[in-house]
N, C-alpha and C positions, 0 to 999 in steps of 0.2 A: 478595472475595478482596481480601486485605491484602495490598499491597505497603509495601516495604521506607520508612520514614519518614524517615531521619537519610545518605539518599543524596545526596550531588551533585550527579549529575545524576537527570534525570527517564528521561528517553529517550533510548536509542541505538542506530543503526540501521546495517546493515553496507548499502553505494550504489556501487557505478557508474557512476557523475552525470556526464550526456550538457546537450546542448541540446534543443530543440524548439521545429520552428516553423512558419506553421502561418499560409495567407493569409486577411489583414486581410475583413471583414465574408461570415465565413464563402463566402466565395470557392472555388473546387476546385483541387487541384495539380498540375495540369497544363494548364489556363490562369491563375494567378495570374502576378503580378509585383508585388504587395507582399505584403511575409509581417512578419509580429511573430516574438521570439525571446525564451524566458524558459527558463530553468534547469528538468530536468527528472528524477527516476527518482521506481521507483514508491516506494521508501518516502520518502526527502526530499517525498516531496507524506502522506503519513503523518502524519510530523515536524509539518507546518509549520503544522492547527491548533491543539495545541500549545502550536506556540512562540510563535504570536500570541494565542496567550490567557493570556502570562509561565509556562509550563513551560521548563523547562532543557531544547535539543533541542539532539545530538550524535549527527555522522556520519561512520560510519568510511570512506576511499575512496581514492583514486589521483587523483594528477594531473599530466599531463604539463609538464613542465619547461619556462618558456619559451613558457609557449602560451598571450595575448591571449585566448582560448577558456576558459582556467583562471582566467585572474586576470576576467573576466566570471561564467562559478560561482558560484567563491569572491563577491563581492559581490554578488552574484542573492541567493543563501543566507544572507549574512552581512545582508541586509538582509530576510528573512525571520527572524533568528531565531534562525539552526541554524548550528549552528559543527560550524567544518569541521577533520577530522584525517586528518593525512593524510601521504604523502612524495609532494615531485615526482619525478616520472622520468622521465629525459633520452627528447628525442622517438626519437633515433635514424636522422635523417634522411626526408625525403617520405614514405619507407613505411615511417614507425613509427607508433607511437603515437599516438593521437587521441581528445579523448571524441566519443561516440557522437549520429551528428543521428536527433529523432525525426519524420521529416518527417509533418503530420497536416492529415487533410481530416477537418472537422468535421459535414462535412453539410447539409444545406437539407431540410426535405419529403419528401420521396421517395427523393430522391440518399440512401444511407446513409454514414457516416464513413469510408473509408480511412486510413488507418493503415501508410505506410513504416517497418521500424523498420533503419535503417541502423548498424552495430556491426561493420564487421569492421573489426580490429584496438585495437578500443578498449582503453584503458588498463584498461579497470576489468578486464580478461575474467585479468589478473593477480593481483590480489586477493592480498596475503598476513598472515595473522595476525601473523608479526613484524615486522611491519609498527607495529605498534601494542601499548601499555604496558599490556597484559589484565590485571595485577597491578592494578598503578593507577583503572583502570577501575571496575573490578569489585569488588575485593580495600577498594585502600584509601580510594578515596574516592566507591564505591558508586552503583551504578545502581537505577531501579527496575522499570524493565520494559527487556527487550532486543528490539526488531521486524524480524525477519527477513522474506523476500519469497521466495516462489518463483522469482522472475525472477532474482536471483540468484544462489539458489545452482545452479538453471539454466546458471548462461550458460556454463561451463565444469568444469571437472575441477580446478580449481584455485579456481575461485568456492566450490564445492561443497565441496571442503574447507576452505574457510578460515571458512563458516559452519558446520564441525558445531564445530572447533574456537574459533571462539568461544563458539560457544553451551555448549558443557559448563564455557568459561571459567564466563561469564555464570551457571548453573545451579548451581558450584557456592560461591559467589556468594552464594547463595541471589536472586539476580535473576529477577523473576517471566519468563517469553518470549513473545511474544506471537508469530504466523507466522500470515501470508498464504500460501496456499498458490498464490497466480497462476499458476494451470495455463496453459502457453503452446504449441501442439502446435507450434510451427517448430522451438521450443527443443529437448523433446521427440525429432522425430523421427530414428530412432536411435539415440537415448538410451536406451529408455522401462526395460531391467534394471536400469543405474545407475543412475538419476535414480529410479526407485522407491526403491531402497535409500537411498538420502543423504535422499529425505521420511521415509521411517518413520522415520528417524532423529532428524531433529529435531522428525519430530510427537513422538513419541512423548517429547521434551525438555520438551516446547511446553503451560505454562499455557492457554493462548489460540489455539484453529486455528479461524479465520478463512478463508470461500473464494465465490466466490457457486455458480450452484445445479450447475454440474457441476464444481468445483473439487477436493471432497472425494470423486467419483464417480474421477472420470481424474486425480491425481496419489495415494491411496493409495490405490485400488480400490474403495471404498465400494459397495456397492451402494445406489443410489437412485431416484426419478423413474424411466421409459423419458422419451427426449426425444421432442419434440414430442406433438402433435395434442389434449389438457389442457391449459384453461389452467391458471398456476401457482396457481391458490386451488387449483383441483382439484385438484391434486397436495400440499394441505396435509401430508395423515397420510403419502407418504410423506418427504417433505425430513423430520417430523420421527423417522420409523426409519429415515434415514439419517445422524440424529446421532445415534441412541440406536446406529446400532450403530460410527458412533464412537468416542460415550463408554466402547463395550467395548471396540477394544480398546486405550485408552489415555484407564484410568480415572487418570491422571493428573493430568491437564488438566479444568480446572472450569469452564472457557468455551469454549462452541463456536456461529461465529454464521456464516448467510447470509445474502446477498443475496437479493432478487429483486425480478426486472425483468421485465415486458415490454414492449418496443416497440411500440409506437404508430406512430410516423415517426421521423424523426431529433427536430423540435421538441416529440415528446410520447411523458413514458414514462412507464407505472404504475409504481412505485419502496416493495418494502415490506423486511423483514428478517426472521430468527427468531432468538432467541437462548436456549440452554439453558445456564444457569449456578447454581451448585449445586443441582444437579438439579432445578430450576424455570423451565419455559419462561416467554416474554416472545417476544409474537409484534409489531410493524407491519402490519396487512392493506394490502399496493397500494392506493395514491393516485395521481393522475393529476401529474404535475410537469414545469409545461415545461422544455426543457433549451436552451440554446445549444451545449454542449458534454459533448459523454456524457467523453469520457476524462479520470478522477481520479474518479469521481462515486464509486468502490469502494474508492478507499485513502483518501477521508476522510471517507469510514461507517467505518473501522478508528482514523480519527485519532481518530474526534467518540466513536469507545466509550473509545478508549483514555487520553482525558484525564477522561473523568467517570471511571470506572472506577481517576485516580489521585488526583482532588477527593473523593475514598473517598464516589460519592450515592447514593442505592437501586441496586439492579440494573434493575428497570423503567426509569434514567436512562440508561442506559448506552446504552440502544436505541434507544432517541430522538432521542438530542442524536448517535449516527451515524448516523439515519436522517435529522435532519434537512442535520449536517454534508453528508452527498452529497447531497442536492438542494440546497444552498448552491453548491455546485462546480460543479458542472455546469449551472447558471444564470449561469457566470460566464464567457470568453472562457478564463481558464487551467483547469491539473490539477490546482493545490491549492486547498484556502479558505487563506484567511486574514482570519478571522470577527473586526469590530470588535472584538467582548464579546461572552460571553452571553447575552447581551440578545437579538442580534438571529439569532445560534441558534434560542433559543426560539421566537422568533419564527417562521422557517418554519418549525417543524414548527407549532403552529399555526393555518399560515398567516393570520396576521396580516402585511403585505405597506404598509400605513398609511405614509406617507411623518410624518418624524420633524427637525423645525423645533427 
């Protein structure tokens, strides 16, 4: 897959950015009294991989005017190499807008992770395409890949409409579109018909479609392996058939990818991936990986996949690099990856954890 070579920006995403707080030392939320905070969103987590390795990355969002949390988010994303673009919206008083809080328990051993999304009143629910100069971004300056997430598409009717407008502007300019389905049952409850239509429209414009084991089935209604029972390896053919059905439904899409995960304990997962690119299959068999915090591994997988594509590497390395950036992320206390260099990622892929002096 060839992306624009003369564009000023490598990656653009649309996102509602908030903060994530998690107890230190992998404590549980209901007993913790010391927390660490980071700027978070699935979409900026995707951008973090490429931004750390030298790609130009930009997030289109909204901020609460005068909010110290907004200032902190801007600072944290700037540190990660991500440019923010979007208006400051008046808070509207104590019961007005704010940035969402993601409160995370990483789990440990047999204690599984628990995540609470506190999103009432978040400013990102009001994302508006008129906030951004789409002609400048996609036509005049140019962008190689627009990345969209099902989390933003499902936030509100307004964010869904915004995703569609931005995607159409990117498509008209020849920008490649990446869509990570990111199905969340709590977002879809009572809105299944509405959101299915939105997701089908975005998917029809996508050049790259990504999901986990269930996203294709739940977000797009594409039949896949039955849940439960057999191990993922024993369902490999079922996943291939699912992706073939997606390919038949979306013939304009050139890359389909799915992550594969089996949870052994909160600290150990079996991690793999499958990709159909330009009608050729690539697979990463499940391997045991150590897990410090599982959140963000799927986003980093997409980030590594897109980075390798934008570097014009062979397709086989797209999946390898994505597998490794996902594995690196879950080995850290953060829900995003900022690899020091490409060598660190390839060392993770080969299992070389020797000290570098």
